[in-house]
N, C-alpha and C positions, 0 to 999 in steps of 0.2 A: 416530430418527424423521425423516420427510421430509414437506414440506407435501403436502396431499392436493387433487387437482382444481384447478379454477381458483381464483383469489384470492376469498376472500370479499368481501362489499360493505364490511365494515368493515376489511377488510385485515389482521385479527388471527387467530392461533391460540390455542387454550386447552388447558391441562392441568389435570388435578385428581387427587387421590389421596385414596382413603378407606381407613382403616385397618380391617380385619376382626379379629374376636377371634382371639386366639393359640390354639394347640392343642397338645397335648402337654406335656412337662415332668413333673418329678416333684417337688412336687405340681403337678396342673394350676393354670394361672394364669387361667383364663378369667373368674373373677368379679373378679379385681383386675389389670387389665392392667398389666404391668411397664414399659411403654414407649411412646413415641409412635413415628410414623414420620416422617423428613423426606426430602422430595424436592427435589433441585437440578436445574437444566437447564443445559447449556452447548451453544453452537453451535460446531462443529468444521469447520473448512476443511481437507480433505485435501491440497489443493494446497500450503498453506504451513505445515501441521501447528500451526495455531494456533487458539486458541479463546477465546470470551467467553462471559459470562452475561448472556442477555436477561432472566432473573429475577433480580433481585438478592438478594432474601432466599429462604432455604429454605422451603419449604411444611411446615407441621407439622400431621399428621393424628392425632387421638385415636381410640381406639376407642369406639364410640357417639357420637362427635361428626359434625358435618357435613363433607363433603369439603372439603379445602383445594384452592383452585384459584388459577390465574394465567393472565393474557393476555399476549401478546407479538406484536410484529410478525412478519409471515410471513418465514421465512428466505429468503435470495435463492438463486437456484439455484445447486446445487453444495455448499451447506452442508449438514450433517447435525446434527440435535438429539440430543444425547446426555443420557441420563436416568440419575440415580443415586439410589438409595433406601437408606437406612440407619435403624437404630434407635437411639433415644436416651432416657435416662430421662424419664418423664413430668413435666411442669412441676410443682414443688413436691412430688414424690414423694420418698420416702426410697430412699435408693440404697445397697445393700450389694453390694460386689463379689464374685463368686463366687470360692471358694477355688481356688488353683492346682491345675490338673489336673482340674477339675470334669468329669464325663461330659457329653459334648454331649446325651445323652438326658435329662438333668436339665433342660435348657433349653428353654423354650417356642418353637415356631416362629411367627413373625410373618408374617402375609399382609397382601395389600392388593390394590386394584382401581385401576387407571388409567383415567381417562375422557379421551378425546381429541376435540378439535374440530378439524376441518381438518388433521389430522395422521394419518399410518399408519406402522406399523412399517417401518423401512428395509429394503429388499432386501438390501442389503450385510451385513446382520447374520444373514440366514439361514444355516444350516450348510451346509457345501459338499456338493453332491450327490454326489460319487465323487472318486476320486483323480486324473482328469485325466491329460492327456498326459504330464505330468512326473513320473508316480509312478515308484517304484524297483520295477523288475522282479524278481519272485521266480525264483530258478533252479528247474529241475526236481527237483534233488536237491542236496545238499551245503549249504555256509555262504553265507549272505547278507550281505556286509558292508554296513553302515550308517554312512556318515560322520556323526559326532556331535561334531565339533570346535567351538569356540566360535563361528564364524560361523554355524553351523547351530543353536544355541540360542536360541531365540525367546520371552523372557518376554512373556506376554500382560498388557496394561494393566489397571489398575483405575481406574474412574471416581472412586473415592473417595480416591485417593492411596495411597501406599505401594506394595506389590508387589514382584514379583521385577524384577531389573534388571540388565543387563550392565555390567561395571566396566571392560572393556577387557582384562583378564587372566583374569577368571573371570565366574561368575554369582552374585550376590546372591540369597538365598532370598527375603528380605523382611523384614518388620518383625517383632518377637515377638508370637505369637499368631495371625498370618496363615497362611493356606492359599491358595497361589499356584500357577499352572501354567506350566511353561516347555515349549514345543513343540519336540521334537527332530527334526532331519532333516526329513521330508516324508511324503507319502502314500506307502504300499506297495500294489502292485497284488498282492493275494493269489493270484488265480486259482486258487481252490480247493486251494491247498496247505496243509499242516498244520505249525505251528510247534510243535517239539519241545523247545526250549530256546533260551536267550539267555545270552551272555557279554559282559562289559563290566568295565571298571575304573573306579575314581573316586577323587579325593582331596578332601578338605574341610578347612576351617577355621572355627572357631566365633567369631561376634562377640557382643556383649553377654554375654560370658563370666561376668561378675561376677554375673549373675541365675541362680543356681543354683536348680534345681527340675525339676519333672517336669510334663508331658512335655517333653523336650529335643527339639531339632530333628532331623528325619529327612525322609526323602523315599520316594517310591514311583515306580517305572518301571512305566508303564502303556501298554498297547496299545488304541486305540479301534477299534473294528469299527463301521463307519458302515453296515453293511448287516444286522447280525444282530439288532439290538435290536427289540422289539415294535413292530409298526407301521412298520418300516423306519428306526427312530431309532438312536441310538447304543449300543453295549454295550461297556463298559470292563472290560479284563481286567488284573488287577495282575500283572506278571511278576515283581517283585522289591520286597521292603518293607525299607528299611535298619533297623538298630536306631537307638535315640536317641543321638545324638552326645555327650551330656553338656557339660561345658564345656571339653575340650580336645580338639586342640591350639587354643589361643587366638589369635583376630585381634588382641586388645586389648594395647596397650602397657602399660596399667595392670596387667595381669596376668602380665606378661613375654612376651606374644606380639608378632606382626606379622602385617600383611596376606598375608604370603607363607609363614606358618608351617603349611604344608599337613601333612596326615598322609601316611604311606606309603600307595601304592596299595591299594586294597581291591578 
């Protein structure tokens, strides 16, 4: 978010969150909301890559309850407000963890509404409008090489922590149970060409290998078409889906592995 318009008379901005009834799940959970929603705010300085929290406490919103709100000083020019929303068990509620491998379709979807005062969505968070001048050109026919070495792998950050990250020798996919995104290479100027196949090789090593169970770690190679989606939005095409990796080869010394105990190329 960024500050909107001229500074208000009181100099403050305000953000609030309302928790809406959850939907879906089996069985439906709308009559007994299983969780509250927590909102955190951080101010981020792109120049120094530092952040601080103008709202010290997380805002907790309950389905059917009043909106939770907070006021904070107007950010100085150049700072962006980052907002993170996550779910947490309702206060004083019984919490039973889902069995390992529970289907996402069995879990209700939480939704919420944000209320902003003197704030507006930041223009920098909008989806890129096109490939731009640095896009990879597609040849008229034949093979198009796409550089995908370690410097070209860009993990997307998560405001709530965790997430994929570069280690200097490879890319760590994240923590158990997370679904993360790593951008590969850059934009491709399709120019109306048709993709008929893709070829690549990878190696892997599995951490937390003592946590046997399903689903195991896996990844998908996806191509994002920014023009084909309905209404001009993105359309995601899965080109390859890896099998679950299981617990070997292991990264963990406790199970006889090492950080460089990679598999053979796949």
